[in-house]
C-alpha positions as CSV (number, residue, x, y, z in Angstrom):
1,M,-27.6,10.6,19.1
2,T,-26.3,12.7,22.0
3,G,-25.1,10.7,25.0
4,E,-25.3,7.4,23.1
5,R,-22.8,4.7,24.1
6,L,-20.2,3.8,21.5
7,R,-20.6,0.3,19.9
8,L,-18.0,-1.8,18.1
9,L,-18.9,-5.0,16.1
10,A,-16.0,-7.4,15.2
11,V,-16.9,-10.1,12.6
12,H,-14.8,-13.2,12.6
13,A,-14.8,-16.6,10.8
14,H,-14.1,-19.1,13.5
15,P,-13.8,-19.2,17.3
16,D,-10.2,-18.2,18.1
17,D,-9.9,-15.6,15.4
18,E,-11.2,-12.9,17.7
19,A,-8.3,-13.8,20.1
20,S,-5.6,-13.4,17.5
21,K,-6.9,-10.3,15.6
22,G,-7.7,-7.2,17.5
23,A,-8.3,-8.8,20.9
24,A,-6.3,-6.3,22.9
25,S,-8.0,-3.4,21.2
26,M,-11.4,-4.8,22.0
27,A,-10.4,-5.3,25.7
28,R,-9.2,-1.7,25.8
29,Y,-12.5,-0.4,24.4
30,V,-14.5,-2.5,26.8
31,S,-12.5,-1.0,29.7
32,E,-13.4,2.5,28.3
33,G,-17.2,1.8,28.4
34,V,-17.6,0.8,24.7
35,D,-20.1,-1.9,24.0
36,V,-18.2,-4.6,22.0
37,L,-19.9,-7.5,20.2
38,V,-18.0,-10.3,18.5
39,V,-19.9,-12.2,15.8
40,T,-18.5,-15.6,14.8
41,C,-19.7,-16.9,11.5
42,T,-19.0,-20.6,11.9
43,G,-18.6,-23.1,14.7
44,G,-15.1,-24.0,13.8
45,E,-16.2,-27.6,13.8
46,R,-13.9,-28.7,11.0
47,G,-10.8,-27.3,12.6
48,D,-8.0,-29.6,13.5
49,V,-6.6,-29.9,17.0
50,L,-3.5,-27.8,16.8
51,N,-2.3,-28.0,20.4
52,P,-0.1,-31.1,20.7
53,S,-0.9,-31.4,24.4
54,Y,-4.6,-31.5,23.8
55,P,-6.2,-35.0,23.8
56,P,-7.6,-36.3,20.5
57,V,-11.2,-35.3,19.7
58,T,-12.9,-38.5,18.5
59,G,-16.5,-37.5,18.2
60,G,-16.3,-35.8,14.8
61,I,-17.5,-32.3,14.0
62,E,-20.4,-32.4,16.5
63,Q,-18.0,-32.9,19.4
64,M,-15.6,-30.3,18.1
65,R,-18.4,-27.9,17.7
66,E,-19.4,-28.3,21.4
67,I,-15.8,-28.0,22.6
68,R,-15.2,-24.8,20.6
69,R,-18.4,-23.3,21.8
70,G,-17.1,-23.6,25.4
71,E,-13.7,-22.2,24.3
72,M,-15.4,-19.2,22.7
73,A,-17.4,-18.5,25.8
74,A,-14.2,-18.5,27.9
75,S,-12.5,-16.2,25.4
76,A,-15.4,-13.7,25.4
77,R,-15.2,-13.6,29.2
78,A,-11.5,-12.9,29.1
79,L,-12.0,-9.9,26.8
80,G,-15.2,-8.7,28.4
81,V,-17.1,-8.8,25.1
82,Q,-20.6,-9.9,24.1
83,H,-20.8,-12.7,21.6
84,R,-23.1,-14.1,18.9
85,W,-22.9,-17.1,16.6
86,L,-24.2,-16.7,13.0
87,G,-24.7,-20.5,12.9
88,F,-22.9,-21.4,9.6
89,V,-20.8,-24.6,9.3
90,D,-17.0,-24.4,9.0
91,S,-15.8,-25.1,5.4
92,G,-12.5,-26.6,6.5
93,L,-9.2,-25.7,4.9
94,P,-8.9,-27.7,1.7
95,E,-5.4,-29.2,1.0
96,G,-4.0,-31.0,-2.0
97,D,-3.2,-30.4,-5.6
98,P,-5.8,-30.1,-7.1
99,L,-7.8,-28.8,-4.1
100,P,-10.7,-31.0,-3.2
101,P,-14.2,-29.6,-3.4
102,L,-15.6,-27.8,-0.3
103,P,-18.2,-29.8,1.7
104,D,-21.9,-29.4,0.9
105,G,-23.6,-26.8,3.0
106,C,-20.5,-25.2,4.3
107,F,-20.3,-21.4,4.9
108,A,-18.2,-20.6,1.9
109,L,-20.8,-22.1,-0.4
110,V,-23.8,-20.3,1.0
111,P,-25.2,-17.7,-1.4
112,L,-24.0,-14.2,-0.4
113,E,-27.4,-12.7,0.4
114,E,-28.4,-15.7,2.4
115,A,-25.1,-15.6,4.3
116,A,-25.3,-11.9,5.0
117,A,-28.9,-11.8,6.1
118,P,-28.3,-12.8,9.7
119,L,-25.4,-10.4,10.0
120,V,-27.6,-7.6,8.7
121,A,-30.1,-8.5,11.4
122,V,-27.4,-8.4,14.1
123,M,-26.2,-5.0,12.8
124,R,-29.7,-3.6,12.9
125,E,-30.2,-4.9,16.4
126,F,-26.8,-4.0,17.9
127,R,-26.5,-0.8,15.9
128,P,-22.7,-0.6,15.8
129,H,-20.9,2.6,15.0
130,V,-17.7,0.7,13.9
131,V,-17.4,-2.7,12.2
132,T,-14.1,-4.6,11.9
133,T,-13.5,-7.6,9.6
134,Y,-11.0,-9.1,7.2
135,D,-9.5,-7.6,4.0
136,P,-10.4,-9.1,0.6
137,T,-7.8,-11.8,0.9
138,G,-9.2,-12.9,4.2
139,G,-5.9,-12.2,5.9
140,Y,-5.0,-15.7,4.6
141,P,-6.7,-17.8,2.0
142,H,-9.1,-19.8,4.2
143,P,-12.4,-19.9,2.3
144,D,-14.3,-19.0,5.5
145,H,-12.1,-15.9,6.0
146,V,-12.6,-14.7,2.4
147,M,-16.4,-15.4,2.8
148,T,-16.4,-13.4,6.1
149,H,-15.0,-10.4,4.2
150,H,-17.7,-10.6,1.5
151,V,-20.5,-11.1,4.1
152,S,-19.2,-8.2,6.3
153,V,-18.9,-5.8,3.3
154,E,-22.4,-6.7,2.1
155,A,-24.0,-6.3,5.5
156,F,-22.2,-2.9,6.1
157,A,-23.5,-1.6,2.8
158,A,-27.0,-3.0,3.2
159,A,-27.9,-2.6,6.9
160,G,-28.9,1.1,6.5
161,D,-30.9,0.6,3.4
162,P,-34.6,0.0,4.1
163,S,-35.2,-1.5,0.7
164,R,-32.8,-4.3,1.4
165,Y,-33.3,-7.4,3.7
166,P,-36.9,-6.5,4.6
167,G,-37.9,-8.2,7.9
168,A,-34.4,-8.0,9.3
169,G,-35.1,-5.1,11.6
170,E,-35.1,-1.3,11.5
171,P,-32.3,0.0,9.2
172,W,-29.0,1.1,10.8
173,A,-26.0,2.4,8.9
174,P,-22.7,1.8,10.7
175,L,-20.3,4.7,10.3
176,K,-16.9,3.1,9.8
177,L,-15.6,-0.2,8.4
178,Y,-12.1,-1.5,9.1
179,Y,-10.0,-4.4,8.1
180,N,-7.9,-5.8,11.0
181,H,-4.3,-6.6,10.3
182,G,-3.9,-9.8,12.2
183,F,-0.7,-10.6,10.4
184,S,1.7,-7.8,10.3
185,M,5.1,-8.2,8.6
186,A,6.2,-4.9,10.1
187,R,5.5,-6.2,13.6
188,I,7.3,-9.5,12.9
189,R,10.4,-7.8,11.6
190,A,10.5,-5.3,14.5
191,V,10.2,-8.0,17.1
192,H,12.6,-10.3,15.2
193,E,15.3,-7.6,15.2
194,A,14.7,-6.7,18.8
195,L,15.2,-10.3,19.8
196,L,18.4,-10.6,17.9
197,E,19.7,-7.3,19.4
198,R,19.2,-8.8,22.8
199,G,21.0,-12.0,21.9
200,L,17.7,-14.0,22.0
201,E,16.5,-16.6,19.6
202,S,13.8,-15.4,17.2
203,P,10.9,-17.7,16.2
204,F,10.6,-15.7,13.0
205,G,14.1,-16.1,11.7
206,E,13.5,-18.5,8.8
207,W,10.2,-16.7,7.8
208,V,11.7,-13.2,7.8
209,E,14.5,-14.3,5.5
210,S,12.3,-16.3,3.2
211,R,11.5,-15.2,-0.4
212,A,7.7,-15.3,0.4
213,A,8.2,-12.8,3.2
214,R,10.3,-10.5,1.1
215,E,7.7,-10.5,-1.7
216,M,4.6,-10.3,0.4
217,P,2.6,-7.2,-0.4
218,E,1.9,-5.0,2.6
219,R,-1.6,-3.6,2.9
220,E,-2.0,0.0,4.0
221,V,-2.1,0.7,7.7
222,T,-4.2,3.7,8.5
223,T,-4.9,3.2,12.2
224,H,-2.8,2.2,15.2
225,V,-4.7,1.4,18.5
226,E,-2.4,1.5,21.6
227,C,-3.3,-1.5,23.7
228,A,-0.3,-3.0,25.4
229,D,-2.0,-2.7,28.8
230,W,-4.5,-5.3,27.5
231,F,-2.1,-7.9,26.2
232,D,-2.8,-10.0,29.2
233,A,-6.5,-10.1,28.4
234,R,-5.5,-11.1,24.8
235,D,-3.3,-13.9,26.0
236,E,-6.0,-15.2,28.3
237,A,-8.4,-15.2,25.4
238,L,-5.8,-17.1,23.3
239,R,-5.3,-19.7,26.0
240,A,-9.1,-20.2,26.2
241,H,-8.9,-21.9,22.8
242,A,-7.1,-24.9,24.1
243,T,-7.7,-27.0,21.0
244,Q,-6.1,-24.4,18.8
245,I,-3.4,-22.7,20.8
246,D,-0.3,-24.3,22.3
247,P,0.6,-22.4,25.5
248,D,4.2,-23.2,24.8
249,G,4.0,-22.5,21.1
250,F,4.3,-19.7,18.5
251,F,1.8,-17.2,20.0
252,F,3.8,-17.1,23.3
253,A,7.3,-17.3,21.9
254,V,8.1,-13.6,22.3
255,P,8.7,-12.4,25.9
256,R,5.9,-10.1,26.8
257,E,8.1,-7.5,28.3
258,L,9.9,-7.2,25.0
259,E,6.7,-7.0,23.0
260,R,5.5,-4.1,25.3
261,E,8.7,-2.3,24.5
262,V,8.8,-2.9,20.7
263,W,5.2,-3.2,19.6
264,T,2.5,-1.6,21.7
265,H,-0.4,-1.4,19.3
266,E,-2.7,-3.3,16.9
267,E,-3.1,-2.2,13.3
268,Y,-6.1,-1.6,11.1
269,E,-6.9,-0.4,7.6
270,L,-9.8,2.0,7.2
271,A,-11.9,0.6,4.4
272,E,-14.8,3.0,4.4
273,S,-15.9,6.0,6.6
274,R,-19.2,7.8,6.5
275,V,-17.8,10.5,8.8
276,P,-14.8,12.8,8.1
277,T,-11.6,11.6,9.6
278,T,-7.9,12.4,9.3
279,L,-5.3,9.7,8.6
280,P,-3.3,8.3,10.2
281,E,-5.6,7.6,13.2
282,D,-5.0,6.3,16.7
283,D,-8.6,5.4,17.4
284,L,-11.2,3.3,15.6
285,F,-13.8,5.9,16.7
286,A,-11.8,8.9,15.4
287,G,-14.1,11.4,13.7
288,L,-17.3,10.0,15.1
289,R,-17.1,10.4,18.9
290,E,-18.3,14.0,18.5
291,V,-21.1,12.8,16.2
292,V,-22.3,10.1,18.6
293,R,-21.9,12.1,21.9
């Protein structure tokens, strides 16, 4: 593998997830010559319009699917990444007590091997050295996020096995699997305290003081990727998802100059490594650059 370019595959549930989870890290790696591919499992077609300044979408899930395809293309351009759709249908976020059944044919109801097969094919074609995805909770309990975890773990385990998924391409075994920490209570607390120290209002005040926040279990962070110089690319990718992101809302409530002082990295949890590495890490490719190059 001498002289081979490094490759990173990021697996996400919906368009916009790539912009809020690991976006600055991806933009950094692109700038360093790494080939980065984002795979989006669903079209996000059952997502609500979350930006209050965006006009209503009246054409149902078909219109929302087309809008979000355009948003995803703009986000990929902002980050400099390649992009693929897996082609599954958004499950929606069920609400109510009891929860309603998921819609027929949605991603979360697809049998695991059927759902993982196209991702195995992508892995065997793109041949990533590193794969990022969600932890077993999905990061939050959206059925598509939980399913994305299961599909990613299955594909990571199976892509290098020639006896599994025959016809999906030549086997390829990625070397490292990470869970991205899109939601970090450590980051929220650090930024919250920095805002208060400067006499500024914090958008996190009620949440930081809530019982839910105090009792929330923290997953292990093994890897910090410094990426403050690519926050602008991340923000451009966020704004590209105009149906989902309010440019005057939560994601932009913290002054960027303060963020660059207080929290300059994105966090990951190493789930599996097929090469020796030493924790903690400051690079998703720690332990494998020498192997690849």
